[in-house]
C-alpha positions as CSV (number, residue, x, y, z in Angstrom):
1,M,0.2,0.0,0.0
2,L,3.0,2.1,0.2
3,P,2.3,4.7,-3.1
4,D,5.1,6.8,-4.7
5,R,3.8,9.3,-3.1
6,A,5.5,8.2,-0.1
7,V,8.8,8.4,-1.2
8,I,8.9,11.7,0.4
9,G,9.5,9.8,3.3
10,A,12.1,7.7,1.8
11,D,14.7,9.6,4.0
12,L,13.0,8.7,7.1
13,P,14.6,6.4,9.8
14,V,12.0,3.8,9.8
15,R,12.1,2.8,6.1
16,H,14.7,1.5,6.5
17,V,13.6,-1.0,9.3
18,L,10.3,-2.2,7.6
19,P,11.8,-5.3,5.8
20,A,12.9,-6.6,9.4
21,L,10.0,-5.5,11.0
22,T,7.8,-7.4,8.3
23,A,10.0,-10.3,8.8
24,A,9.2,-10.4,13.2
25,L,6.0,-10.2,12.6
26,T,5.7,-13.2,10.4
27,G,8.2,-15.0,12.1
28,A,10.3,-15.6,8.9
29,G,14.0,-16.5,9.5
30,R,13.3,-17.1,13.7
31,S,12.3,-20.3,15.4
32,D,9.2,-19.3,16.9
33,P,6.0,-18.5,14.6
34,G,5.8,-14.4,15.3
35,G,2.9,-12.3,15.3
36,V,4.3,-9.8,17.9
37,A,6.9,-7.2,17.4
38,V,8.4,-4.0,19.6
39,L,9.6,-1.3,17.4
40,V,11.2,1.5,19.2
41,A,11.7,5.3,17.3
42,P,12.1,8.6,18.0
43,P,9.9,10.8,17.8
44,G,9.8,11.9,14.0
45,T,10.5,8.9,12.1
46,G,7.8,7.6,10.7
47,K,6.7,5.3,13.1
48,T,3.1,6.5,12.8
49,T,2.6,6.8,9.3
50,L,4.5,5.0,7.8
51,V,4.4,1.3,9.2
52,P,1.1,0.7,8.9
53,L,0.8,1.3,5.2
54,A,3.4,-0.7,4.7
55,L,1.4,-3.4,7.5
56,A,-1.5,-2.9,4.7
57,D,0.2,-5.3,2.1
58,E,1.2,-8.2,4.1
59,V,-2.1,-8.2,5.9
60,T,-5.6,-9.7,4.9
61,G,-8.0,-7.2,6.5
62,R,-7.8,-4.0,7.9
63,V,-5.1,-2.5,10.0
64,V,-6.2,-0.8,13.5
65,V,-3.7,1.9,14.8
66,A,-4.3,2.6,18.5
67,Q,-3.7,6.0,19.8
68,P,-3.9,7.4,22.9
69,R,-5.4,10.8,22.2
70,R,-7.9,12.0,19.6
71,I,-6.3,14.8,17.9
72,A,-3.4,12.5,16.9
73,V,-6.1,10.1,15.4
74,R,-7.4,12.8,12.9
75,A,-3.8,13.8,12.6
76,A,-2.0,10.2,11.6
77,A,-5.0,9.9,9.3
78,R,-5.4,12.6,7.4
79,R,-1.7,12.3,7.2
80,M,-1.6,8.5,5.7
81,A,-4.7,9.7,3.4
82,W,-2.4,12.0,1.9
83,L,0.3,9.6,1.3
84,V,-1.9,7.6,-0.2
85,G,-2.9,10.2,-2.6
86,G,-6.9,10.0,-1.4
87,E,-9.4,11.1,1.3
88,V,-10.1,10.8,5.1
89,G,-12.2,7.7,4.9
90,D,-11.6,6.2,1.7
91,A,-7.9,3.6,2.0
92,V,-7.5,5.3,5.6
93,G,-10.3,6.6,8.4
94,Y,-10.3,7.0,11.4
95,T,-13.5,6.3,14.2
96,I,-13.0,8.5,17.8
97,R,-16.3,8.9,20.1
98,G,-18.8,10.7,18.4
99,E,-17.2,10.4,14.9
100,R,-16.5,8.1,12.3
101,R,-15.0,8.4,8.8
102,V,-14.3,4.8,7.6
103,G,-15.6,3.3,3.9
104,P,-15.7,-0.4,2.7
105,S,-12.2,0.4,1.1
106,T,-10.4,1.3,4.1
107,R,-7.7,-0.8,5.0
108,V,-6.3,1.7,7.5
109,E,-7.8,2.9,10.5
110,V,-7.2,4.7,12.8
111,V,-8.6,4.4,16.4
112,T,-8.4,6.1,20.1
113,T,-7.9,3.3,22.6
114,G,-10.7,3.6,24.3
115,V,-12.9,2.7,21.3
116,L,-10.7,-0.2,20.6
117,V,-10.7,-1.3,24.2
118,R,-14.8,-1.4,23.4
119,R,-14.6,-3.0,20.0
120,L,-12.7,-5.7,21.8
121,Q,-15.8,-5.7,24.7
122,R,-18.5,-6.0,22.3
123,D,-16.4,-8.5,19.7
124,P,-13.2,-10.2,21.0
125,E,-12.2,-11.9,17.3
126,L,-12.2,-8.4,15.6
127,P,-13.3,-9.9,12.8
128,G,-12.2,-8.5,9.4
129,T,-9.2,-6.7,11.7
130,G,-5.9,-8.7,10.3
131,A,-2.9,-6.4,12.6
132,V,-3.2,-4.1,15.2
133,I,-0.8,-1.6,16.2
134,L,-0.9,0.1,19.3
135,D,1.2,3.1,19.0
136,E,2.4,5.2,21.7
137,C,3.3,2.9,23.9
138,H,5.1,4.6,26.4
139,E,2.2,6.8,27.6
140,R,0.9,5.1,30.0
141,H,-3.1,5.0,31.2
142,L,-5.9,2.4,32.2
143,D,-7.1,2.0,28.1
144,A,-3.5,1.8,26.7
145,D,-3.2,-1.3,29.6
146,L,-6.7,-2.9,29.1
147,A,-5.6,-3.1,25.1
148,L,-3.0,-4.9,25.5
149,A,-4.5,-7.2,28.3
150,F,-7.2,-8.1,26.2
151,L,-5.2,-8.0,22.6
152,L,-2.5,-11.0,23.9
153,D,-6.2,-13.2,25.8
154,V,-7.3,-12.4,22.2
155,R,-4.1,-13.9,20.4
156,A,-3.9,-16.9,22.7
157,A,-7.7,-17.8,22.9
158,L,-9.4,-17.0,19.4
159,R,-6.9,-15.0,17.1
160,P,-3.2,-16.6,16.8
161,D,-3.4,-15.1,13.1
162,L,-3.8,-11.4,14.7
163,L,-0.4,-9.5,14.3
164,L,0.5,-7.1,17.3
165,L,3.1,-4.7,17.1
166,A,3.4,-2.1,19.6
167,T,5.4,1.1,19.2
168,S,6.9,4.0,21.4
169,A,9.7,6.3,21.4
170,T,11.5,5.8,24.6
171,A,9.7,2.5,26.3
172,D,11.4,0.4,28.8
173,T,11.6,-2.3,25.7
174,P,12.6,-5.6,28.0
175,R,9.8,-5.3,29.4
176,L,7.2,-4.8,27.2
177,A,9.1,-7.4,24.8
178,G,8.9,-9.8,27.2
179,V,4.9,-8.9,27.8
180,L,4.3,-9.7,24.3
181,G,6.4,-12.8,24.0
182,A,5.4,-16.1,25.3
183,P,7.8,-17.6,28.5
184,G,11.3,-17.7,27.7
185,L,10.8,-15.9,24.5
186,P,10.4,-12.2,24.2
187,A,8.5,-11.0,21.4
188,P,11.6,-9.4,18.8
189,V,12.6,-5.7,18.8
190,V,13.0,-3.7,15.9
191,G,14.7,-0.1,15.9
192,A,15.4,3.0,14.4
193,D,17.5,5.5,14.9
194,A,16.6,9.3,14.2
195,A,19.2,12.1,12.9
196,L,20.7,14.2,15.8
197,F,20.8,17.4,16.1
198,D,22.5,20.4,18.1
199,V,20.1,22.0,20.4
200,E,21.2,25.6,22.2
201,V,19.1,25.3,25.7
202,V,18.8,28.9,27.3
203,W,17.3,29.0,30.9
204,A,14.9,31.6,31.5
205,P,14.3,32.2,34.9
206,P,11.4,34.5,35.9
207,P,12.8,37.8,37.0
208,G,10.9,37.8,40.4
209,P,9.2,35.5,42.2
210,I,6.7,33.0,41.6
211,T,4.1,31.2,43.7
212,P,4.3,27.7,43.3
213,A,1.6,26.1,41.5
214,H,-1.8,24.6,43.5
215,G,-4.8,22.5,42.2
216,L,-5.4,24.4,38.5
217,R,-4.2,27.6,40.0
218,V,-1.0,28.9,38.1
219,D,0.4,32.6,38.9
220,P,-0.4,35.3,36.8
221,R,3.2,36.3,36.9
222,L,4.4,33.4,35.7
223,L,2.5,33.6,32.7
224,D,3.5,36.9,32.2
225,H,7.0,35.7,31.8
226,V,6.1,33.1,29.4
227,A,4.6,35.7,27.0
228,A,7.7,37.6,27.2
229,T,9.8,34.3,26.6
230,V,7.9,34.2,23.2
231,G,8.5,37.5,22.5
232,R,12.5,37.4,23.0
233,A,12.3,34.5,21.1
234,L,10.6,35.7,18.1
235,R,13.0,38.9,18.2
236,E,16.3,37.1,18.7
237,T,15.7,33.4,16.1
238,S,14.5,32.6,13.2
239,G,11.3,29.4,12.6
240,D,8.1,28.6,14.3
241,V,7.8,28.9,18.2
242,L,5.9,25.8,20.3
243,V,5.2,27.1,23.7
244,F,4.1,24.2,26.2
245,L,1.8,25.1,28.8
246,P,-0.5,22.9,31.4
247,G,-4.1,23.7,30.2
248,A,-6.4,25.8,28.2
249,G,-7.0,28.4,30.6
250,E,-3.1,29.1,30.9
251,I,-2.7,28.6,26.8
252,A,-6.1,31.6,26.8
253,A,-4.5,33.3,28.9
254,V,-0.9,33.6,26.9
255,A,-3.0,33.9,23.4
256,G,-4.1,37.5,25.1
257,R,-0.8,38.5,26.2
258,L,0.6,38.1,22.8
259,A,-2.1,39.8,20.9
260,G,0.5,42.5,20.2
261,H,2.6,40.1,18.0
262,R,-0.7,39.3,16.0
263,D,0.6,42.0,13.0
264,T,3.7,39.9,12.2
265,V,2.7,36.1,13.0
266,D,0.3,33.4,13.9
267,V,-1.0,32.4,17.8
268,L,-2.5,29.5,17.1
269,T,-3.3,27.1,20.0
270,L,-3.7,23.1,20.3
271,H,-5.2,21.5,23.0
272,G,-7.6,18.8,23.5
273,R,-10.7,21.2,24.3
274,Q,-10.5,22.6,20.5
275,S,-12.7,21.1,17.4
276,G,-10.9,19.3,14.9
277,G,-10.5,22.0,12.4
278,T,-9.0,24.1,14.9
279,Q,-6.5,21.2,16.3
280,D,-5.7,20.9,12.2
281,A,-4.9,24.1,11.3
282,A,-1.9,24.1,14.3
283,L,0.0,20.9,12.5
284,R,-0.6,22.7,8.8
285,P,2.4,24.8,7.9
286,G,1.0,28.5,7.2
287,P,1.8,31.3,5.2
288,R,3.7,33.4,8.4
289,R,5.4,33.2,11.2
290,R,3.7,30.8,14.0
291,V,3.4,30.8,17.4
292,V,1.9,27.4,18.6
293,L,0.5,27.8,22.3
294,A,0.1,23.8,23.2
295,T,-0.3,21.8,26.3
296,A,1.7,18.2,26.3
297,V,-0.2,16.4,23.2
298,A,1.9,17.4,21.0
299,E,4.5,16.2,23.2
300,S,5.0,13.2,21.7
301,S,1.6,12.3,19.8
302,L,2.1,14.9,17.3
303,T,4.9,16.1,14.8
304,V,4.2,20.0,14.5
305,P,5.9,20.9,11.5
306,G,8.4,24.4,11.2
307,V,9.6,24.4,14.8
308,R,12.9,25.9,15.5
309,V,11.9,27.1,19.2
310,V,10.3,25.6,22.1
311,V,9.5,27.4,25.2
312,D,8.6,25.0,27.6
313,A,6.6,26.8,31.4
314,G,7.7,23.7,33.0
315,L,3.9,22.8,34.2
316,A,1.8,20.2,33.6
317,R,-1.6,18.5,34.3
318,S,-1.4,15.6,35.5
319,P,-4.6,13.3,37.1
320,R,-4.2,12.4,40.8
321,M,-6.4,10.7,42.9
322,D,-8.0,12.1,46.1
323,H,-8.5,9.4,48.8
324,A,-10.5,11.3,51.0
325,R,-13.2,11.6,48.5
326,G,-12.8,9.0,46.3
327,L,-12.6,11.2,43.5
328,G,-9.7,11.7,40.7
329,S,-8.6,15.2,39.6
330,L,-6.2,16.6,38.0
331,A,-3.3,19.0,39.5
332,T,-0.2,21.2,37.9
333,V,3.1,19.3,38.8
334,R,6.7,21.0,38.0
């Protein structure tokens, strides 16, 4: 299924390991029957988009790619559809909660891990599916762990022919290979190395004291400093600027503080509470220099084009359990 148009990714590192990956999954040249493998490759190597298209040529049935976030699902499907020269919903489609763009000719379907878990609960045999790819396995969360456990049971009891590939940028490779493989025989691991580039780190501390974040509250003085640092980056560097902030509220606040720069740059936002069209706009190169204000969704699940500078506020939102109330909540952590 890899089309001629995909030669634009000929220099992507993962393309050079596709034969080894296919051999590992099919058991070619190995004593075991194959069917499971681990792919470890840094972000930007093409593992999310080129690997599913290559596997579609090797399996009978659909290739299902599970992503942890809805925004990554849409972005991956759109990119793969462009590579094969079609529209989303034709050869490549996607399914997220409340939205499905899949047709009778779809060979690669990108879904969230939550959708995959519900599909496994409804019909564990996964009829019509020839391979499942669990992408971004280093992002440990309940749906991903459930999907992995269910798929291992399905392969053992119902579908030994189902190919299962786990991909990650920073996974605990030996442990993951041991879980996927048989006792004493871990799953084969295929690695792809990315080109490394020098990164200049600039330490830009706030000019005055900042109150530590508490719960969901972030000191407005820190947001003032983030906006000032973005302005400095625009003056002293070239290329698009990617800014990491903990949540949608802080993104909106910093966007307002950057209003004075809108005559020369496009200020875009990227977080999970936006519409699909707004999210997609941040993932396409624009005619002018851009500042993309994003949550951690842009950390590993997505590749934002054109970025040459990253400004990190040093904060993130993390789920925490309040044992006194018996409820989960989000907390702002360093």
